[in-house]
N, C-alpha and C positions, 0 to 999 in steps of 0.2 A: 680744956685739952681733950681730944678724943681718946677713947680707950685704945689700947695697943692692938686689940683684935676683937672680933665679934663677941658680944656678950650673950648671944643667943645660945642657950644651953642645949638646944637640939643640934647645933652645928659645931663639931670639934674645930678648934681654932689653933692658930700658930702659938707655940710657946713664947713666953714673954721675951726671951733672949733673941729669938728669931725676928719677932715683930720689931724690936728695938734696932736690930741690925738692918732690916729692910727700910725702916724710916731713916736711919742714919745715912744709908746709901742713896737716899732720894727716890727710892722706888715708890714708897707710899708717901703721899704729899698732903694727906689730910683734906681731901676734897670729896664731895658727893656729886652724883650725876645731876641733881637739881641745881647745885651751885655751878657746875660746869656749863649747863645750858644758859643759866642766867648771865654768866660772864660772856658767853659768845653773843647773846642777844644785846648786851650792853656795848660790846666792841663793834659789832657790825649788824645793827638791827634790820637793815633793809636788804641784806644779802639773802639770796634764796637758800633755804635749808632743805626743803622737801619738794620733790616734783612727783605728783601722782597723776599719770595720764588717764586713769580710769574715768569713765563717764565724760564729762565736759573738760576734764583736766583741771588740776589744782596745783598752785605754786604757793607754798607757805614760806614766808621769810622767817629768820631767826626770832624776830620780835613776835610774829604771829604764833610760832610754835611755842614760845615761852609763855605767852599770854593764854593760849589754849590749855597748856598744861596747868597753869595756875587756876583757871576757871574750872576745869574738870576736877582738879584736886579738891577744890572747895565743894563741888557737887558730890564727890565720893565721900568726903567727910560728913556731908549732910545726910547721906544714906547710912551712916554708921560704920563706914569702912575706914579703919585707922591704921596706925603704925603697927607693924607686925602681922597684920591680917594677910592671908594668902588669897590671891585672885588668879584663877586659871584663865589664861589668855590664849585664845585660838583664833587669830585673825590672819587673813592672807596679806599680801603685799599692798596695803592701803595706807594712806596718810594717818588714819586714826590709830594705827598700830603705835606710832611714835607719840601721838597725843596721849594715849592711855599709859604707855610705858613711863613717860616723864611725869605724868600726874601721879602715878603710883610711887615712882622714885621720890617725888617731892614730899609725899606724906609719910613715906617709910613703909607703905604696904608692899608686899612681895609678889611681883608677877611670877607665875608658874608657866613657863613657856611651852605650851603644847604646839604641835605642828598641824597644819591643815589636814593632813591625811589621817590623823587619829580619829577613832570612832568610839563606840560605847565602852568597850572594855578598857581602853587606855584612859579615856576621860573620866569614867567612873572611879578608877583607881586614883587618878591625880586629885580629884575633888575630895574623895573620902579620906585618903591618906593625909592630905595637907589640911583637912578640915577647912576647906575653902569657903569663904563667905560670898564670893561672887564668881561668875563665869561670863566671859565676854566673847561674843561670837559674831560672825557675819550672819545675814539672813539666809541667803542661798549662795553657795560657792561651788563652782564646777558641777552644778546639777544636784548638789546635796543640800538638804534643808537642815541647817544646824539648829534652827529653833525647835524642831521636833526632838533632836538629840538632847538639847538642853532641857526640854520639858521632862524627858525620861530621867535624866540625871538628877534634876531638882527634886523629883518625887522620891528619889532613893537616898539622897544625901541630906541629912537633917540640918547641917550647918550652912547649906547653900541657900542664902536668903535672896540673892539678886541674880537675875540673868539680864545682861545688857546686850543689846543687839545693834550692830552697825547696819543700818538699812531699815526695812519694815519689821517691826518687832513681833507681830503676831500677838500671842498672849503675854509677852514679856515687856520689858521697858526699852524704848529706843535710847541709844547712847546720846543722841542729840537732845533728848528731853530731860536728861539729868540736869538739875538746877546748876547754874553757872555763875553765881555771885562770888567774886573774889574775896577771900578772907586770908588773914595771915596764918601761916602754918607754924605754930609755935613749938611743936614737939616733933619736928622732922627727924630724919635719920642722922646719925653721926658717921663719919668716914669709915670707921671700923665696923659699922653695922652691916647686916646682910642687905644686899640690893635686890636679889632675885634668886629663884630656884630654877636651875637648868636641868634638863633630863639627861640621864646617862644612857649609853648604849650597851648596858651590861649584858652579861651572858646568862642571867637567870630570867625567870618568867616575870619578875616584877622590876620595872625600871627604878633605879635609885635617883634620888634628888640631890643635885649638886649645889651647895650653898656658896654663892659668890658675894664678896663684899664690895662696897664702893671703891675702897682703896686698892684692892688687889686687881680688880677688873680694869679700873682706869689706868693702872700701870701697864697692863698688857696692851691697852689701846695706844698709849703714848709710845711704847717701845715698838709696836707694830708699825705705827705711822712713820717713825724714824727710819726703820728698815725698808719700808715700802714707798718711802718718799711721798707721803700723803701730806698735803698742805691746804691752804685756803683756796688754791686754784684747782684742787682735785674734784673730779665728778665721779662718784661711785654709783655703778648700776647694781641695784639690789635685785638679782635675778633668781637666786635660790630663795626658799622661804625665809622671810624676815626674822623669824624666831630662832632659826638655826644658829648655833654658836659660831660657826664658820662665817655666816653672813653678818652676824652682829659685830664680831670683834677681830677678824683676821684680814685686814684691819676693819673691814666691814662698815656698816652704816654708822655705828656708834663711833668708829674711828674717824670717819669722814666728818661727822658732826663735831667731834672733839677738835679737829683741825680747822673748823670753820668752812669746810667744803660743802658740796651739794650732794644730796642723795636722790637718785632717780629710781623710782619703783617700777619694776617690770611685772605686770600681772602674771605673765608666764615667761619661762626662760627660753622659749623656742626662738630660732633665728628670725622668723617672720615678725615677732614682737620686739625682740631685743635689738636687732640690727638697726631698724629705723630710729629707735630711741638713742642708740649710740651716736648715730649721725646727727640727729636733731639737737641733742643736748650736749654734744661734745664730750661724751663719757671718756674718762681717762683710765679707769681700772674697774675690774669686776672679778667675781670669783665663781668657779664652776667645779662640779665633780667631774671625774674623767669621762663618763659616758656623754655628758653634755658637751664637754670640750671637743670630743670627736664629732658630734653632730654639727657644732659650729664650724669646725675645720672643713667638713665636707660641704656645708651650705655656702661658705664664703665664696667658693669658686662659681657658684650658680646665681648669686644675688647681686644686685647693682649697688647696694648700700655702701656709703663711704665710711670705712672704719678707721680712717687715718688718725683720729684723735686718741684711739686706744693705745695707751703706753704699756700697760701690763695686764696680763691675765694670770690670776692666781688659781691654781688647781690643787685641790685637796679632797679630803673625805674618804678617799681610797687611793691605792697606789696607782700612779700614772705610768703606763708602760713607756719604755724608752722610744719605741717606734712612734707612738703618738706624740710624745714630748718633742721629738725632732720636727714634727709637722706644724707646731703651733706658730712659731715665728714666721715661716714662709707663707702660711695660709692666712693668718690674721694680722700680720705686720706689726706685732707687738712683742714685748719681752715676756717670757714665761717665768713665773715664780712658783716653784713647788712649795706646798704647805703640808706639814704633818702636825696635827694638834689634836687636842681632846678638850671636851667641855670641862673636864676636871682641872685643866690648867695648861700644862706644858704646850708651847707652840714653837714650831721650827719653820724657818724659811730658808730657801736659797736666796743669796744676795745678788744684787745687780752686778757686782764686780767679781762674782764667782766665775771660775773657768767654765766654759761651755759644757765640758764633760760632767762637771759637778752638778750643774743645773739639770742636765738631762738624766742623770743616773742616781741622784740622791734626793731625799725628801727634806733637806735643809738642816740647819743647826739651830740650837735654842736662841731665844731672843734676849735672854738675860744673863749677865755674868754670874748671877746667883742661882741660875738653874743648875741643879746638881743631877748628874746623869750617872747611873750605874747599869752596866750590862752584866747579868749574872746567870749562873747555871741553875739547875733545878733545886739546889740546896742553898741558894742565895750567896754562893761564892762568886766573887768578882772575877770576870774573865778578862784576858788581855785585849787591848785595842785591836779591832779587826775581827774578833771572834763573834759568832752569832749567839745571842742569848736573850733572856727576858729583860725588858726595859723597866727600870725603876727610876723614879724621879721625885724630887721635892724642890721647892723654890718659893719665891715671893708671890706667885699667883697660882700655885697648885694647891688645891684644898688638902686639909689634913684629915678629912673624913666626910662621909655622906651625911645628909640630914636625916636624923632619927633612924639610924641604922647601926647601932653599936655592935651587934654580932657580926654583921658583914664587914664593918671597919676593921675588926680584929684580923681578918684574913686579907683584906684589900690594901692594908697599909702595914709596913714593918713597924717594929716597936720604936724605931727612931724616926718615924714620920715619912718614910719614902712610900710613894704611891706605886702599887703594882699595876702597871698600865694594861697588862695582858698582851702587849705587842712583842713580837720577836724581831729584834733588830741587830744590826752591827754598826759600829761607829768607825768612821774613816779616820785617817791620821789628822785630818783638818777639823775633826769634831762633827762632821755631818753624819746624819743618820740615814741608813738604808733599811727600809721596812721589808722584812722577809716573810711576815705572816702574823697569825694570831695564836696565842696560847689558849685563849678562852674559847669555849664552845659557842662561837658567834659567827654569823654570816654577814659579810659586808657587801650588800647589794647596791652597788653604785653609790656608796656613801650612806645609805640607810642601814643601820645596824639591826640585825634580827637575832634575837635570843632563841636558839634552837629549843631550849627547854619550854619556853612559853608556847611555841607552836605545837610541840609534842603534847603538852597538857590539853590543849584544845582538841586535837585530833583524837586523843584517847577517850574523850567524852562521847565519841560516836559509838553507838551500841554494837556495831559490827566489828569494831577494831579491838584486837587483842594487844598489840604493841606497835610502837612507832619509833623511828629514829630519823631525825631531820639533820641533814648534812649540807655542806656547801658543794657546789659543782662549778667548774670553771666556765666562764662565758666571755666571748670576745668583746661584747658590748658593755656589760655591767661589771666585769671583773669576776663576780660570783653571783650565782643564783642559788635557789634552795630546792632541794629534793627531799621528799618525804618517802622513806621506805616503810611500808605498812604490812603488818602481819594480821590477817583477819582471824576472828574467833572461829573455832570449829563449828561447822554447820551454818555459818553466816551466809546469807543470800549474796547474790552477785553485787559487787560494788565497783564503780568506775572511779578513775582519777578525778573526773569532773565532779562526781558526787562528793568526794572528800574536799575539794576546793570550795564547792558551794556551801558545805557544812561549816567550814572555817569562816567564810564570808558572813554567814548568817549569825555567827556568834559575836559579830561586831568588831572584828579586828581591822586594823588599817590594811588597805589593799596590798601594800608592798610585802606584808607578812604572809599572804596566801602562798602556799608552795607553788613554785613554778612547774614542778614535775612531781608526779606521784608514781612510785613503783611498788608493786605488790610482790612480796617474797614469802616463802614458807617459814624461814627462820633467819636470824641475824648471825653473822660471823662473831666469834667471841675471842677475847684476849685470853692469855694464859690463866688469868685469875677469874675468868667467867664473866667479864663485863662485855657489853656490846662493843665491838671494834668498829668505831666510826672511821678509823683510818682505812680499813678494808672496804667499807661501804663507799667512801670517797674515791678509792682506787678504781672502783667500777665506773666512775664518771669522769675519768681523766681526759677523754677526748672532748675538746672544746665544742660547745654547742652555740650555734649562731643565733642572733636575734632576728625575729621574735621566736618565742617558744610557746607552743600551745599548751 
């Protein structure tokens, strides 16, 4: 019998009484991802699981995906990668992503899901903090040579023994050259064990790691599939980065595979790439962030592609404006589902039978009867239904703490296990949530979360900078962009906004974290107790700025 919850001492787990309750309710069913894929391969071995149009195009059946996962699992074991080891995975939307993920799932090693945009600063932290033993990358993606990045990181992180490359390996090891002799995996994971570590979009300079178990994540897939009507006939277009939590599980590629459907990988989410794939493969659902949804809406009128197979478009990652929401159905000929969720757990969907006004104006309601929702004031006092306040939640797929972060967990979670999401919401009479903003000092740039503190720390390293404050500013296209207010040191030479941006880029940050705008000021406005008033700084930027911004 599997343990009630994760035995990993680095990951706070559900108390026994909650674990027993979730099992008794049928939310946790005692299955691992490796077992799930094995079962689907046995049930329909010749059904197409993965379509990768890159290069000459590849179509893997469930049998082929299962066998590839087996062979790679054996190869990883031969390299000395075993149960509990962390492996930083940074692959684009290619078939090998799923081969690697299921191989790691099968042996109980933990993928650490990095995004393609991450660079030296983020990857160094992920590898060092997790004591990763391997780092898996493409050779060159979007003009960036990941092999060079990997070489720098491997030289700095002593635990990093292996760099595996999809494509030409350079000085590293090609993934295709890893030995592939099948062996029995006798010490694989249990359902209550950790399956992977996801990245948080936290408000501090250091991303937290989110520990998800096989049992809890598989439940979120099953529940999402039921709500989104995903079955063996569904064809899911993976348009956003495959490693993103939204793309993995809401219901995502893993949801489609759980249902026995087909996953189609889009190398890019642009209409010129995605629309022909929708027509050719008969795509029935996909997921986008609001800025991309708007791009698709505007492109649909100009392109000849037949999008008739598309039943549902899920939009999440940032709040979708009602004006854009109203355009989805007429432009794309499909049903809109709004999604509001977090990699830490809680996921909300609008339903297909919700009234139109609910679909257009809310971000959905929780997927589980055991999702507990509290909307509270600044002192954790519960507010009446309809009032706006801080969102707290706990449930069968919401974590009880970040991985190796005991101090942060004391403030991020209440004493009785509710997660402080950092979102400001109100709950309607029907239980649907309307997202009104963020309490955390965080910028949501088209679904990419930016911690203001992280960017401030990098800009402060510039010798000419005395102080800096990074705030959000409204944007018609992305919802929010970032603005860095900079105070120069006395006597510092001339500095341009472009110089600040280039300085941040050279420090190895992901491109989306580079400030969109830089303003130089003599001093910052202050609150009554002498703190920098970011509220006043944001007030200076209230006029929406159109895309693009120089």
